[in-house]
GUGU-440241 format. One line per field, with one value per residue (C-alpha): x, y, z; residue number from 0; residue in one letter. Coordinates in pm, whole numbers. Each point is the difference from the previous one (the first is absolute). Example, Ala and Ser with C-alpha at 12.3 -4.5 7.8 and 13.67 -1.06 7.14 Angstrom:
2
x	[1230 | 137]
y	[-450 | 344]
z	[780 | -66]
nr	[0 | 1]
rest	[A | S]
***
This chain:
411
x	[-971 | 250 | 77 | -142 | -343 | -256 | -84 | 264 | -183 | 288 | 230 | 33 | -132 | -311 | -71 | 10 | -242 | -197 | -351 | 79 | 152 | -299 | -231 | 183 | -22 | -374 | -50 | 234 | 77 | -247 | 105 | 364 | 276 | 362 | 307 | -31 | 250 | 268 | -4 | -87 | -307 | -312 | -287 | -342 | -71 | -365 | -80 | -371 | -251 | -226 | 273 | 183 | -325 | -52 | 338 | -53 | -344 | 79 | 203 | -86 | 200 | 249 | 170 | 276 | 110 | 266 | -36 | -344 | 155 | 371 | 213 | 276 | 256 | -203 | -42 | 374 | 68 | -249 | 32 | 345 | 96 | -94 | 164 | -233 | -5 | -74 | -253 | -192 | 12 | -99 | -193 | -255 | -268 | -348 | 114 | 172 | -297 | -322 | -339 | -58 | 360 | -32 | -342 | 126 | 301 | -201 | -270 | 260 | 105 | -315 | -138 | 288 | -106 | -375 | -137 | -80 | 352 | 154 | -222 | 92 | 360 | -80 | 103 | 333 | 78 | -82 | 238 | 282 | -47 | -2 | 310 | 190 | -84 | 90 | 356 | 39 | -241 | 254 | 248 | -213 | 83 | 17 | 58 | -358 | 57 | 254 | -134 | -377 | -130 | 215 | 10 | -379 | -112 | 302 | -75 | -369 | 66 | 273 | -237 | -280 | 228 | 159 | 358 | 275 | 104 | 342 | 142 | -251 | 268 | 93 | -359 | 19 | 320 | -149 | -321 | 189 | 198 | -329 | -177 | 290 | 93 | 358 | 138 | 381 | 199 | 110 | -358 | -117 | 274 | -70 | -374 | 65 | 203 | -264 | -280 | 204 | 18 | -374 | -68 | 218 | -180 | -339 | 113 | 111 | -317 | -233 | 199 | -31 | -373 | -65 | 146 | -163 | -328 | -176 | -315 | 126 | -38 | 323 | -106 | -336 | 161 | 210 | -301 | -272 | -263 | -266 | -216 | 286 | 254 | 319 | 305 | 297 | 351 | 62 | -340 | 47 | 335 | -119 | -315 | 208 | 225 | -299 | -166 | 319 | 84 | -345 | -124 | 202 | 129 | -335 | -74 | 347 | -64 | -356 | 105 | 299 | -190 | -298 | 210 | 184 | -332 | -129 | 314 | -21 | -369 | -39 | -371 | -71 | 215 | -186 | -334 | 98 | 150 | -323 | -219 | 146 | -320 | 141 | 306 | -152 | -106 | 334 | 183 | -201 | 107 | 365 | -19 | -125 | 218 | 333 | -76 | 244 | 13 | 80 | 30 | -127 | 177 | 52 | -274 | 45 | -244 | -139 | -217 | 7 | -215 | -65 | 42 | -60 | 86 | 290 | 16 | 188 | 126 | 41 | 326 | 11 | 85 | -228 | 13 | -317 | 111 | -228 | 175 | -101 | -355 | -73 | 78 | -204 | -184 | -285 | -72 | 79 | -95 | 298 | 205 | 323 | -168 | 1 | -370 | -82 | -374 | 14 | -319 | -2 | 366 | 34 | 379 | 168 | 296 | -51 | -63 | -325 | -141 | 135 | 335 | -149 | 232 | -93 | 165 | -188 | -211 | 315 | 187 | -297 | -27 | 374 | -5 | -296 | 150 | 349 | -128 | -243 | 250 | 276 | -222 | -120 | 352 | 174 | -265 | 261 | 186 | 213 | 253 | 359 | 160 | -16 | -284 | 235 | 221 | -271 | 107 | -220 | 116 | 123 | -259 | -242 | -273 | -37 | -38 | 189 | 236 | 357 | -18 | -244 | 157 | -263 | 7 | -235 | 14 | 84 | -246]
y	[-198 | 281 | 254 | 286 | 123 | 218 | 156 | 60 | -60 | -17 | 296 | 326 | 181 | -220 | 70 | 374 | -39 | -315 | 131 | 122 | -339 | -188 | 226 | -97 | -368 | 22 | 161 | -216 | -322 | -56 | -366 | -23 | -260 | 100 | -77 | 60 | 145 | -260 | 89 | -352 | -147 | 74 | 164 | 122 | 354 | 102 | 371 | 69 | 2 | -265 | -259 | 79 | -57 | -325 | -131 | 103 | -158 | -331 | -223 | -306 | 107 | 238 | -147 | 109 | -344 | -111 | -360 | -17 | 42 | -85 | -288 | 82 | -16 | 241 | 239 | 7 | 64 | 289 | 162 | -113 | -196 | 141 | -88 | -268 | 153 | 353 | -131 | -194 | 288 | 280 | -130 | -247 | 264 | 73 | 229 | -298 | -235 | -56 | -155 | -182 | 40 | 376 | 15 | -204 | 225 | 317 | -108 | -58 | 366 | 177 | 54 | 241 | 228 | 38 | 356 | 10 | -106 | 254 | 288 | -74 | 74 | 360 | 170 | -180 | 81 | 366 | 0 | -157 | 256 | 288 | -127 | -25 | 359 | 118 | -114 | 216 | 293 | 242 | -79 | 152 | -289 | -379 | -281 | -122 | -362 | -96 | 224 | -43 | -222 | -299 | 14 | 42 | -330 | -203 | 105 | -88 | -346 | -70 | 84 | -203 | -302 | 66 | 14 | 225 | 290 | 94 | 76 | 119 | 53 | -367 | -93 | 237 | -168 | -349 | 101 | 149 | -324 | -188 | 212 | 116 | -247 | -126 | -67 | -5 | -250 | 282 | 117 | -354 | -62 | 329 | -74 | -355 | 122 | 257 | -255 | -242 | 269 | 57 | -374 | -25 | 299 | -162 | -335 | 166 | 208 | -297 | -214 | 274 | 48 | -371 | 24 | 335 | 34 | 336 | 172 | 65 | -130 | -201 | -191 | -51 | -138 | -241 | -135 | 65 | -260 | 8 | -311 | -193 | 145 | 188 | 135 | -228 | 137 | 98 | 169 | 183 | 153 | 82 | 167 | 203 | 111 | 94 | 199 | 191 | 85 | 44 | 152 | 315 | 22 | 87 | 270 | 155 | 36 | 127 | 277 | 110 | 0 | 179 | 279 | 46 | 25 | 258 | 209 | -18 | 98 | 293 | 50 | -356 | 48 | 322 | -172 | -292 | 230 | 199 | -309 | -307 | -191 | -30 | -195 | -352 | 64 | 171 | -311 | -211 | 235 | -8 | -381 | 20 | 286 | -153 | -355 | -105 | -353 | 49 | -369 | -285 | -334 | -179 | -246 | -326 | -115 | -334 | -69 | 141 | 312 | 300 | 342 | 307 | -124 | -217 | -373 | -91 | -352 | -208 | 94 | 358 | 274 | 304 | 328 | 211 | 363 | 167 | 336 | 6 | -133 | 278 | 258 | -172 | 271 | -239 | -53 | 340 | 334 | 236 | -282 | 200 | 269 | -12 | 23 | -59 | 20 | -287 | -206 | -287 | -75 | -368 | -12 | -336 | 125 | -280 | -262 | -182 | -345 | -271 | 174 | 340 | 163 | -115 | 310 | 252 | 139 | 56 | 168 | 228 | 98 | 65 | 207 | 210 | 66 | 71 | 261 | 166 | 45 | 110 | 271 | 112 | 35 | 131 | 187 | 178 | -320 | 35 | -201 | 52 | -118 | 47 | -211 | -117 | -166 | -235 | -365 | -309 | -325 | -266 | -248 | -110 | -104 | 339 | 354 | 172 | 290 | -31 | 338 | 288 | 300 | 249 | 325 | 232 | 338 | 29 | 211]
z	[-1910 | -65 | 270 | -209 | 106 | -170 | 336 | 265 | 328 | 249 | -58 | 192 | -308 | 2 | 366 | -72 | -290 | 78 | -58 | -353 | -87 | 143 | -201 | -318 | 91 | 66 | -340 | -207 | 189 | 286 | 32 | -100 | 33 | 44 | 211 | 373 | 242 | -72 | -371 | -112 | 175 | -205 | 193 | -106 | 123 | 30 | 24 | -62 | 284 | -151 | -54 | 327 | 185 | -191 | 115 | 362 | 21 | -172 | 233 | -206 | -306 | 166 | 307 | 238 | 119 | -249 | 124 | -161 | -345 | 5 | 122 | 252 | -281 | -213 | 292 | 62 | -368 | -19 | 341 | 108 | 309 | 339 | 327 | 148 | 350 | -121 | -250 | 267 | 246 | -235 | -301 | 138 | 60 | -130 | -284 | -160 | 37 | -189 | 55 | 327 | 117 | -37 | 168 | 295 | 66 | -52 | 244 | 272 | 5 | -121 | 351 | 73 | -288 | 44 | -33 | 372 | 102 | -237 | 114 | 361 | -98 | -102 | 328 | 10 | -366 | 66 | 297 | -204 | -279 | 246 | 179 | -329 | -90 | 351 | -71 | -309 | 29 | 147 | -280 | -276 | -234 | -21 | -244 | -8 | -105 | 266 | 277 | -44 | -282 | 102 | 382 | 30 | -161 | 116 | 358 | -43 | -144 | 257 | 285 | -160 | -28 | 336 | -123 | 138 | -220 | 134 | -344 | -260 | -261 | 14 | -88 | -296 | -120 | 41 | -175 | -294 | -35 | -8 | -265 | -220 | -277 | 23 | -349 | 14 | 206 | 231 | 54 | 65 | 255 | 181 | 9 | 120 | 296 | 97 | -24 | 210 | 268 | -29 | 29 | 312 | 152 | -60 | 141 | 321 | 15 | -41 | 247 | 262 | -66 | 38 | 350 | 80 | -194 | 10 | -116 | -352 | -353 | -1 | 313 | -166 | -316 | 203 | 184 | -254 | -69 | -266 | -16 | 157 | -242 | 78 | -179 | -44 | 59 | -361 | -29 | 330 | -95 | -352 | 132 | 243 | -287 | -212 | 278 | 83 | -360 | -156 | 326 | -53 | -360 | -158 | 257 | -32 | -373 | 50 | 242 | -208 | -329 | 155 | 151 | -330 | -186 | 249 | -37 | -380 | -13 | 244 | -62 | 115 | 309 | 82 | -38 | 223 | 263 | 17 | 22 | 170 | -78 | -353 | 114 | -35 | -360 | -64 | 121 | -248 | -278 | 111 | -11 | -358 | -120 | 106 | 109 | 278 | -140 | -366 | -87 | 220 | 3 | -330 | -90 | -189 | -266 | 119 | -305 | -353 | -22 | -223 | 155 | -209 | -347 | 115 | 55 | 318 | 63 | 314 | 170 | -132 | 251 | 25 | 196 | 34 | 41 | 255 | -36 | -366 | 46 | 248 | -270 | -272 | -193 | -86 | 370 | 156 | -153 | -32 | 148 | 33 | 211 | 381 | 86 | 367 | -80 | -249 | 30 | -46 | 52 | -85 | 32 | 61 | 202 | 253 | -266 | -55 | 49 | 232 | 56 | 85 | 253 | 351 | 148 | -217 | 290 | 208 | -287 | -68 | 367 | 31 | -319 | 116 | 344 | -133 | -247 | 239 | 282 | -239 | -152 | 343 | 134 | -315 | -200 | -213 | -90 | -313 | -197 | 113 | -324 | -373 | -141 | -277 | 262 | 128 | -1 | -2 | 161 | -242 | 126 | -277 | 243 | 168 | -129 | 281 | 51 | 124 | 177 | 36 | 178 | 121 | 197 | 185 | 169 | 368 | 195]
nr	[0 | 1 | 2 | 3 | 4 | 5 | 6 | 7 | 8 | 9 | 10 | 11 | 12 | 13 | 14 | 15 | 16 | 17 | 18 | 19 | 20 | 21 | 22 | 23 | 24 | 25 | 26 | 27 | 28 | 29 | 30 | 31 | 32 | 33 | 34 | 35 | 36 | 37 | 38 | 39 | 40 | 41 | 42 | 43 | 44 | 45 | 46 | 47 | 48 | 49 | 50 | 51 | 52 | 53 | 54 | 55 | 56 | 57 | 58 | 59 | 60 | 61 | 62 | 63 | 64 | 65 | 66 | 67 | 68 | 69 | 70 | 71 | 72 | 73 | 74 | 75 | 76 | 77 | 78 | 79 | 80 | 81 | 82 | 83 | 84 | 85 | 86 | 87 | 88 | 89 | 90 | 91 | 92 | 93 | 94 | 95 | 96 | 97 | 98 | 99 | 100 | 101 | 102 | 103 | 104 | 105 | 106 | 107 | 108 | 109 | 110 | 111 | 112 | 113 | 114 | 115 | 116 | 117 | 118 | 119 | 120 | 121 | 122 | 123 | 124 | 125 | 126 | 127 | 128 | 129 | 130 | 131 | 132 | 133 | 134 | 135 | 136 | 137 | 138 | 139 | 140 | 141 | 142 | 143 | 144 | 145 | 146 | 147 | 148 | 149 | 150 | 151 | 152 | 153 | 154 | 155 | 156 | 157 | 158 | 159 | 160 | 161 | 162 | 163 | 164 | 165 | 166 | 167 | 168 | 169 | 170 | 171 | 172 | 173 | 174 | 175 | 176 | 177 | 178 | 179 | 180 | 181 | 182 | 183 | 184 | 185 | 186 | 187 | 188 | 189 | 190 | 191 | 192 | 193 | 194 | 195 | 196 | 197 | 198 | 199 | 200 | 201 | 202 | 203 | 204 | 205 | 206 | 207 | 208 | 209 | 210 | 211 | 212 | 213 | 214 | 215 | 216 | 217 | 218 | 219 | 220 | 221 | 222 | 223 | 224 | 225 | 226 | 227 | 228 | 229 | 230 | 231 | 232 | 233 | 234 | 235 | 236 | 237 | 238 | 239 | 240 | 241 | 242 | 243 | 244 | 245 | 246 | 247 | 248 | 249 | 250 | 251 | 252 | 253 | 254 | 255 | 256 | 257 | 258 | 259 | 260 | 261 | 262 | 263 | 264 | 265 | 266 | 267 | 268 | 269 | 270 | 271 | 272 | 273 | 274 | 275 | 276 | 277 | 278 | 279 | 280 | 281 | 282 | 283 | 284 | 285 | 286 | 287 | 288 | 289 | 290 | 291 | 292 | 293 | 294 | 295 | 296 | 297 | 298 | 299 | 300 | 301 | 302 | 303 | 304 | 305 | 306 | 307 | 308 | 309 | 310 | 311 | 312 | 313 | 314 | 315 | 316 | 317 | 318 | 319 | 320 | 321 | 322 | 323 | 324 | 325 | 326 | 327 | 328 | 329 | 330 | 331 | 332 | 333 | 334 | 335 | 336 | 337 | 338 | 339 | 340 | 341 | 342 | 343 | 344 | 345 | 346 | 347 | 348 | 349 | 350 | 351 | 352 | 353 | 354 | 355 | 356 | 357 | 358 | 359 | 360 | 361 | 362 | 363 | 364 | 365 | 366 | 367 | 368 | 369 | 370 | 371 | 372 | 373 | 374 | 375 | 376 | 377 | 378 | 379 | 380 | 381 | 382 | 383 | 384 | 385 | 386 | 387 | 388 | 389 | 390 | 391 | 392 | 393 | 394 | 395 | 396 | 397 | 398 | 399 | 400 | 401 | 402 | 403 | 404 | 405 | 406 | 407 | 408 | 409 | 410]
rest	[X | X | X | X | X | X | X | X | X | X | X | X | X | X | X | X | X | X | X | X | X | X | X | X | X | X | X | X | X | X | X | X | X | X | X | X | X | X | X | X | X | X | X | X | X | X | X | X | X | X | X | X | X | X | X | X | X | X | X | X | X | X | X | X | X | X | X | X | X | X | X | X | X | X | X | X | X | X | X | X | X | X | X | X | X | X | X | X | X | X | X | X | X | X | X | X | X | X | X | X | X | X | X | X | X | X | X | X | X | X | X | X | X | X | X | X | X | X | X | X | X | X | X | X | X | X | X | X | X | X | X | X | X | X | X | X | X | X | X | X | X | X | X | X | X | X | X | X | X | X | X | X | X | X | X | X | X | X | X | X | X | X | X | X | X | X | X | X | X | X | X | X | X | X | X | X | X | X | X | X | X | X | X | X | X | X | X | X | X | X | X | X | X | X | X | X | X | X | X | X | X | X | X | X | X | X | X | X | X | X | X | X | X | X | X | X | X | X | X | X | X | X | X | X | X | X | X | X | X | X | X | X | X | X | X | X | X | X | X | X | X | X | X | X | X | X | X | X | X | X | X | X | X | X | X | X | X | X | X | X | X | X | X | X | X | X | X | X | X | X | X | X | X | X | X | X | X | X | X | X | X | X | X | X | X | X | X | X | X | X | X | X | X | X | X | X | X | X | X | X | X | X | X | X | X | X | X | X | X | X | X | X | X | X | X | X | X | X | X | X | X | X | X | X | X | X | X | X | X | X | X | X | X | X | X | X | X | X | X | X | X | X | X | X | X | X | X | X | X | X | X | X | X | X | X | X | X | X | X | X | X | X | X | X | X | X | X | X | X | X | X | X | X | X | X | X | X | X | X | X | X | X | X | X | X | X | X | X | X | X | X | X | X | X | X | X | X | X | X | X | X | X | X | X | X | X | X | X | X | X | X]
***
C-alpha cells in the first residue's frame, strides 16, 4: 500500500483538528482502510459508534493476541522484532489476551479495583490533591499537566502498588517511551534503552518485595492465588507495567482535557463551581467530549466478517476510534456541544465488553476529586497561554495535552 493516505491521522495538524476529521470520516468513510503510522501497513479505521461498539464487544472476531492469528514469522514481519526480555516483561498482560487467558489475568487483579476498595481511597486522593495545590497556590500560576494532572494519579497508583516514587519525572519518561510509537531507528534505539532501564527497575523492585512483602497490590500480585492459580514471572512483570502506565495515563488525560473544556466554556465552569453535585455527571461528559483514550489497542480480525458495508478478512488489522464514536451525531444529540446534563450519556470512553477498563472507577474518582478541589482552591482559574499555542502529545492512543499553563489571582 502506498504511503499516501486519504486521512492524515498522525500529524500535528490532525491533533489540532481531530474532531472535524473524524466527523468527515463518519460521514464519508465510517469503515475505511488506509496506511497506518508506518506509511505502509494497511489498517481498517472504524469511526461510527455502532461499528466501534461492535468491534469492542466481539472478542471472537476481533482479537488482541496476535498469536491467535499469525505465526511468529508473520508477527515479526507485521509488527517488527521486539527484544525478548522487554517483550516478556511488558507485553504479556491482560490487554494483549483474549478469551479464557484474558479472564484469568483480569480476575487475579480485579479485587484491587472493586467499588468499595476505590471509595475507601477517597480521603487519601483528596489529601494528595490538596498537597499538590499547596505547593503552587502562592505562585498564582502553574503548568497544570506536570504539576497536578500527572503527579496526582501517578502518586495514587504508586501507593496502591506499594512502589517508591523518588523520581516522578522518570516514570513520565518511561511511560512516554512505552506509549509513544518509535518509527525511526534512532527512536527505536532511544525507546529500547529507556525500556531496558524500566525493566531493570521492575526486576529490582520485585526482588525486594519478594524478600519484604507488604500490604500492597504488588505484594498481592506476587503471592496471589485464584483457584490455585498465580501469575508467572512474565505475567507479573507485564501486569506491573500495565498497572503503572495505564494506571495514570488515562487520568492525566482526563484531568487535563476536563480543565481545558471548563476554561473554554465559562458557563459550564460557573455552573459546576456553584453546584459540586454536578461534578460526577460533568466528568462523564468530559470523558465523552474529549475521550482520554482516543484509540484502544489495534485488534486483529480472527475470522472473515462484514462490518458496516465492508468485508474484512482474517489477518486484517482494525482500530476502533473511541474519540470519534463519542462524538457520533447519530448517538449523541448536538454531539459537539459540552452538555454536563446529558442523559443518557452512553459514552464508551472506557471501552466496552470484555476489555472494559478495570481502572474506570479509580479514574472517575480521581477526576472528580481533582476538579472539585481545583475549583474550590482556584475559583478564578484561567488559561495562562494563547489557546492557539496548545499542543497535543504525539501519542495516537491518548488524547492528551503536552502542557496546560493556568493562572489565578492571589488574595
